[in-house]
C-alpha positions in Angstrom: 23.0 23.6 98.7 25.9 25.5 97.2 27.9 22.4 97.1 25.2 20.4 95.3 24.8 23.2 92.7 28.6 23.1 92.0 28.5 19.3 91.6 25.6 19.5 89.1 27.5 22.1 87.1 30.6 20.0 87.0 28.6 16.9 86.0 27.0 18.9 83.2 30.4 20.1 82.0 31.6 16.5 82.0 28.7 15.3 79.7 29.4 18.3 77.4 33.0 17.3 77.1 32.1 13.7 76.4 29.7 14.7 73.6 32.3 16.9 72.1 34.9 14.1 72.1 32.3 11.8 70.4 31.6 14.3 67.8 35.3 14.7 67.0 35.8 10.9 66.7 32.8 10.6 64.3 34.2 13.4 62.2 37.6 11.8 62.0 36.1 8.4 61.0 33.9 10.0 58.4 36.9 11.8 56.9 38.8 8.6 56.7 35.9 6.8 54.9 35.6 9.7 52.4 39.3 9.6 51.7 39.2 5.9 51.1 36.4 6.3 48.7 38.1 9.1 46.8 41.5 7.5 46.6 40.9 4.4 44.5 43.5 1.8 43.6 45.5 2.4 40.5 43.7 -0.5 38.8 40.5 1.6 38.6 42.2 4.8 37.6 41.4 6.4 34.4 44.9 5.8 33.1 45.0 2.2 34.1 45.0 -0.6 31.5 42.1 -2.6 33.1 40.0 0.6 33.5 40.5 1.6 29.8 39.6 -1.9 28.6 36.4 -2.1 30.6 35.4 1.3 29.4 36.1 0.3 25.8 33.9 -2.8 26.1 31.2 -0.8 27.7 31.2 1.7 24.8 31.0 -1.2 22.3 28.1 -2.7 24.1 26.2 0.6 24.1 26.8 1.1 20.4 25.7 -2.5 19.6 22.5 -2.0 21.6 21.8 1.4 19.9 22.3 0.1 16.4 20.8 -3.4 16.6 17.9 -3.2 19.0 14.7 -1.2 18.1 13.9 2.0 19.9 11.1 4.5 19.9 12.8 6.4 17.1 13.4 3.3 14.9 10.6 1.8 12.7 10.4 -1.9 12.3 7.8 -4.7 11.9 6.5 -5.8 15.2 4.7 -9.0 15.0 1.7 -9.6 17.3 0.1 -13.0 18.0 -3.6 -13.6 18.0 -3.5 -14.4 21.7 -1.8 -11.1 22.6 -4.6 -10.0 24.9 -6.4 -13.4 25.5 -6.0 -13.0 29.2 -7.9 -9.7 29.1 -10.9 -11.0 27.2 -12.6 -12.6 30.2 -15.9 -14.3 30.2 -17.5 -11.4 32.0 -16.2 -8.9 29.5 -17.5 -10.9 26.6 -20.9 -11.2 28.2 -21.0 -7.4 28.7 -20.1 -6.9 25.0 -22.7 -9.3 23.9 -25.4 -7.2 25.6 -24.1 -3.7 25.4 -23.0 -3.6 21.7 -26.4 -4.7 20.2 -28.3 -2.4 22.5 -26.1 0.7 21.8 -25.9 -0.1 18.1 -29.7 -0.3 17.6 -30.3 2.8 19.7 -27.9 4.8 17.6 -29.5 3.3 14.4 -33.0 4.3 15.5 -31.7 7.8 16.5 -30.0 8.4 13.1 -32.8 7.0 10.9 -35.8 7.9 13.1 -34.9 11.4 14.4 -32.6 12.4 11.7 -32.2 11.7 8.0 -29.3 9.7 6.6 -28.6 9.3 2.9 -25.8 6.8 1.9 -24.2 6.3 -1.4 -22.3 3.1 -2.1 -23.5 1.2 1.0 -23.3 -2.1 -0.8 -19.5 -1.9 -0.9 -19.4 -1.9 2.9 -22.0 -4.6 3.3 -20.2 -6.8 0.8 -16.8 -6.4 2.6 -18.4 -7.0 5.9 -20.6 -10.0 5.1 -18.9 -11.7 2.1 -15.2 -11.2 2.6 -13.1 -14.4 2.8 -12.8 -16.2 6.2 -10.0 -14.8 8.4 -9.7 -11.8 6.1 -9.2 -8.7 8.3 -11.2 -5.5 7.6 -10.2 -1.9 8.3 -12.6 1.0 7.8 -11.3 4.5 7.7 -13.2 7.8 7.7 -13.0 11.4 8.6 -13.5 12.5 12.2 -15.9 15.5 12.7 -17.9 15.0 15.9 -17.3 13.1 19.1 -20.2 10.7 18.3 -19.0 9.8 14.7 -18.5 6.4 16.2 -21.0 4.9 17.0 -23.7 7.0 15.3 -22.4 6.9 11.7 -21.3 3.2 12.0 -24.7 2.2 13.3 -26.5 4.1 10.6 -24.6 2.2 7.9 -25.5 -1.3 9.2 -28.8 -3.1 9.1 -30.3 -4.1 12.5 -29.7 -7.8 12.0 -25.9 -7.2 11.8 -26.0 -5.0 14.9 -27.4 -7.9 16.9 -24.2 -9.9 16.4 -21.6 -8.3 18.7 -18.7 -10.6 17.6 -18.9 -9.4 14.0 -18.9 -5.6 14.8 -16.0 -3.3 14.8 -13.3 -2.6 17.2 -12.1 1.1 17.5 -9.5 3.1 19.2 -10.0 5.9 21.7 -7.6 8.1 23.7 -7.1 7.2 27.3 -7.5 10.8 28.4 -11.1 10.8 26.9 -12.6 7.4 27.3 -10.6 5.8 30.1 -10.4 8.4 32.7 -11.8 6.3 35.6 -12.9 2.7 36.2 -16.5 3.4 35.3 -15.8 4.9 31.8 -13.1 2.3 31.2 -15.6 -0.5 31.9 -18.2 1.1 29.7 -16.0 1.6 26.7 -14.4 -1.8 27.0 -17.8 -3.3 26.9 -18.4 -1.3 23.7 -15.4 -2.8 22.0 -13.1 0.2 22.4 -9.3 -0.2 22.7 -7.2 2.4 24.7 -4.4 4.3 23.1 -2.2 6.9 24.8 -1.4 10.2 23.0 2.3 10.6 22.3 3.3 7.0 23.0 3.9 6.2 19.3 2.7 3.5 17.0 4.2 0.6 18.9 2.2 1.0 22.1 0.1 -1.7 23.6 -3.2 -0.2 22.2 -1.9 -0.6 18.6 -0.7 -4.1 19.3 -4.2 -5.0 20.6 -5.8 -3.6 17.3 -3.3 -5.7 15.2 -4.2 -8.8 17.3 -7.9 -8.3 16.5 -6.9 -8.0 12.8 -4.9 -11.2 13.0 -8.0 -12.9 14.3 -9.9 -11.8 11.2 -11.8 -9.0 13.0 -12.9 -5.5 11.9 -11.1 -2.4 13.2 -12.4 1.1 12.5 -9.8 3.9 12.7 -9.7 7.7 12.1 -6.5 8.2 10.2 -6.4 11.9 11.3 -5.8 10.9 14.9 -8.2 13.6 16.3 -11.3 15.5 15.4 -11.5 18.3 12.9 -10.9 21.7 14.6 -13.2 23.6 12.2 -16.3 21.5 12.2 -15.4 19.3 9.2 -14.5 22.0 6.7 -11.0 20.7 6.3 -9.5 17.3 6.8 -6.1 16.6 8.4 -3.3 14.4 7.1 -3.3 10.7 7.8 -0.9 9.5 10.4 1.5 6.5 10.4 -0.7 4.5 12.7 -3.0 3.4 9.8 0.1 2.4 7.9 1.2 0.1 10.7 -2.3 -1.5 11.0 -2.2 -2.3 7.3 1.4 -3.5 7.0 2.1 -5.3 10.3 -1.0 -7.6 10.2 -0.3 -11.2 9.4 -2.7 -11.0 6.4 -3.1 -7.8 4.3 -6.4 -6.3 5.4 -9.2 -5.1 3.2 -9.5 -1.3 3.6 -12.9 0.4 3.0 -13.0 4.2 3.1 -16.0 6.4 3.7 -16.6 10.1 4.3 -19.6 11.8 5.9 -20.9 15.3 6.4 -23.6 16.7 8.5 -22.4 15.3 11.9 -21.2 18.7 12.8 -24.8 19.7 12.9 -25.9 16.7 14.8 -23.3 17.2 17.5 -21.8 20.7 17.2 -18.6 21.7 19.0 -19.3 22.3 22.7 -22.7 20.6 22.6 -23.6 18.2 25.4 -26.5 16.4 23.6 -27.0 15.5 20.0 -29.5 17.4 17.8 -32.4 16.0 15.8 -33.9 16.8 12.5 -30.6 17.0 10.7 -29.4 15.4 7.4 -26.2 13.3 7.3 -24.7 12.3 3.9 -22.3 9.4 3.7 -20.3 8.2 0.6 -18.6 4.8 0.8 -15.7 4.4 -1.6 -14.1 1.4 -3.3 -11.6 -0.7 -1.4 -8.1 0.7 -1.3 -5.5 -1.7 -2.7 -1.8 -1.8 -1.8 -0.6 -4.7 -3.9 1.3 -2.5 -6.3 3.1 -0.8 -3.4 4.1 -4.0 -1.6 5.2 -5.8 -4.9 7.2 -2.9 -6.2 10.9 -3.5 -7.0 13.3 -2.9 -4.2 10.5 -2.4 -1.6 12.3 -4.8 0.8 15.2 -2.3 1.0 13.0 0.7 1.8 12.9 1.9 5.5 9.8 0.9 7.3 9.0 4.5 7.9 8.7 5.2 4.2 6.3 2.3 3.8 4.1 3.5 6.6 4.1 7.0 5.1 3.2 5.7 1.6 0.2 3.7 3.0 -1.0 6.7 5.1 -0.6 9.0 2.1 -2.7 6.7 -0.2 -5.5 6.5 2.4 -5.5 10.3 2.9 -5.7 10.9 -0.8 -8.7 8.6 -1.2 -10.5 10.3 1.8 -10.0 13.7 0.3 -11.5 12.5 -3.0 -14.5 11.2 -1.2 -14.8 14.4 0.8 -15.2 16.4 -2.4 -17.9 14.0 -3.6 -19.9 14.1 -0.4 -19.8 17.9 -0.2 -21.1 18.1 -3.8 -23.9 15.6 -3.1 -24.8 17.5 0.1 -25.1 20.8 -1.9 -27.2 19.2 -4.6 -29.5 17.7 -2.0 -29.9 21.0 -0.3 -30.8 22.7 -3.6 -33.3 20.0 -4.5 -34.9 20.2 -1.0 -35.2 24.0 -1.3 -36.8 23.6 -4.8 -39.3 21.1 -3.4 -40.3 23.2 -0.5 -40.8 26.2 -2.8 -42.9 24.1 -5.2 -45.1 23.0 -2.2 -45.5 26.6 -1.1 -46.5 27.7 -4.7 -49.1 24.9 -5.1 -50.6 25.5 -1.7 -51.2 29.2 -2.5 -53.1 28.5 -5.8 -56.8 29.6 -5.7 -58.2 26.3 -6.9 -61.8 27.5 -6.5 -61.3 30.0 -9.3 -60.4 27.1 -11.6 -63.6 25.3 -10.8 -61.9 22.3 -9.1 -61.9 23.5 -5.5 -64.2 20.6 -4.5 -61.5 18.2 -5.5 -59.1 19.5 -3.0 -59.5 17.8 0.4 -57.5 17.3 3.5 -55.8 14.4 1.9 -54.4 16.7 -0.8 -52.5 18.7 1.7 -50.7 15.6 2.9 -50.0 14.5 -0.7 -48.6 17.9 -1.6 -46.0 17.6 1.2 -44.4 14.7 -0.7 -44.6 16.3 -4.1 -41.2 16.6 -5.8 -40.3 18.3 -9.0 -38.9 16.0 -11.6 -37.3 17.2 -14.9 -38.2 14.2 -17.0 -41.7 12.6 -16.5 -42.8 9.9 -18.9 -46.4 10.4 -20.0 -48.5 7.2 -19.5 -51.9 7.4 -21.3 -55.0 6.1 -19.4 -56.4 2.8 -20.4 -60.0 4.0 -20.7 -60.2 7.7 -21.5 -63.4 9.6 -21.2 -63.4 12.1 -24.0 -66.7 13.9 -23.4 -65.8 14.8 -19.9 -63.2 17.5 -19.2 -62.5 16.3 -15.7 -59.5 14.4 -14.3 -59.7 10.7 -13.8 -58.9 9.1 -10.5 -55.8 7.0 -11.1 -53.9 4.6 -8.9 -50.7 6.1 -7.7 -48.7 6.7 -4.6 -50.5 10.0 -4.1 -54.2 10.9 -3.8 -56.2 14.0 -4.6 -55.8 16.7 -7.1 -52.1 16.5 -7.3 -52.1 12.8 -8.5 -54.8 13.6 -11.1 -52.9 16.6 -12.5 -49.5 15.0 -12.5 -51.0 12.2 -14.6 -51.5 14.5 -17.6 -49.3 17.5 -17.0 -45.6 17.9 -16.7 -44.7 19.2 -13.3 -42.7 22.1 -14.8 -45.6 23.1 -17.0 -47.9 22.8 -14.0 -45.7 25.2 -12.0 -45.6 27.7 -14.9 -49.4 27.5 -15.2 -49.9 28.0 -11.5 -47.6 30.9 -11.5 -49.5 32.6 -14.3 -53.0 32.0 -12.9 -53.3 32.8 -9.7 -52.2 34.2 -6.4 -55.1 36.6 -6.2 -55.1 36.6 -2.5 -51.3 36.4 -2.2 -50.6 39.9 -3.6 -49.7 42.8 -1.2 -52.7 44.6 0.1 -51.4 48.0 -0.9 -51.4 46.9 -4.5 -54.8 45.3 -5.1 -55.3 43.4 -8.4 -58.6 43.1 -10.0 -59.8 39.6 -10.8 -60.6 40.5 -14.4 -57.0 41.1 -15.0 -56.0 37.7 -13.9 -58.8 35.9 -15.7 -58.1 32.4 -14.4 -60.9 30.8 -16.3 -59.6 32.0 -19.6 -56.1 31.0 -18.7 -57.4 27.5 -17.7 -59.2 27.2 -21.0 -56.2 28.2 -23.1 -53.9 25.9 -21.2 -56.3 22.9 -21.4 -56.8 23.4 -25.2 -53.1 23.7 -25.8 -51.9 20.8 -23.6 -54.6 18.6 -22.2 -56.8 18.1 -25.2 -53.8 17.4 -27.4 -52.5 14.7 -25.1 -56.1 13.4 -24.6 -56.7 13.1 -28.4 -53.4 11.3 -28.9 -54.6 8.4 -26.7 
């Protein structure tokens, strides 16, 4: 056994020695290969003629490529054909768009006009550009961006239902890939709603912008938010317009028609952080005149200007027009709120009048309450005399108007402002605080009524 153990030890030492020799040989070969790689021939040396010539030509080629070929930091006109994305417009996608766009558009139209209130100024400018522009004339609409549902809610509220049924004539719009194209499901939904993807930070020459220009070259309609993102303060301020809108205008084959509009109130329909839109709100929209760029493109020496300057000039003009419209829409919204408050206060005053004390309580019915809700104060009311006056009777004739009841009878003969002043003098016997009771004899509504009728009603009656 001792002899066998000695043999096994010697055999193990033999294998160890062989492994050591193999390791030494591999190390020597590797060292030779490294030396051969490091010691190049003199023809490739840095001080050789051939090496210096090759390096000089390589530098010239790099300089030529940097100066002549466009890069992400150089602005140029990139032409896009009409069939740029023809392979992506499959039959299935067109079928989905033909179904989804009319359904979504009409749903948004009903939501805005049925569950909210929309008042639009200058809507005929958009309808004329959309329905009566020349054939193959591209259309670009620009607006401020307040809420995440500005498109499609505002767009749908501006169009009649018959236009919303034609999917091919409706707008294309742009949306960031990190918001609308996160997964295959949302991507399919927004593509069927005619939304084009754009990536934040990829510049104005990315594929999404090329797709939008391709739609314009086909005579389509593209809606864009020049700010590039939503307002951070709920629409109180408006950001500057980006160069992307300048490229859409200048790089299209035909100069597009640009229609601006600004809206306010969407910050209440869809507040920041809300998951669902609100109802019962008022949205005001002002559509402006078309923005023209002929003077800019036909200026002397414009062909020598850098493309960057042209993009900035177009974006600046669009931004200035949007700011002007924003001032108008805010003024109109304030005037509307004041008028609405005055109307509500007038309704409250007229509903509190003690009509029984005037002897006409029997004329007030349930229909009068409904008619008072639609009563609005007007500064100038033209008096229209009745055709067949009845002088002996001191009662109000029933006339044909859009209202019924006592309000329509009184408004036929009395200026609404005088009516409010008369009601404010007469009345409110039961609306005074309980701790300060007022005797009826001090109010004397019958005497007030008599004096008012003699001073106003009889004079107008006798003039018939």
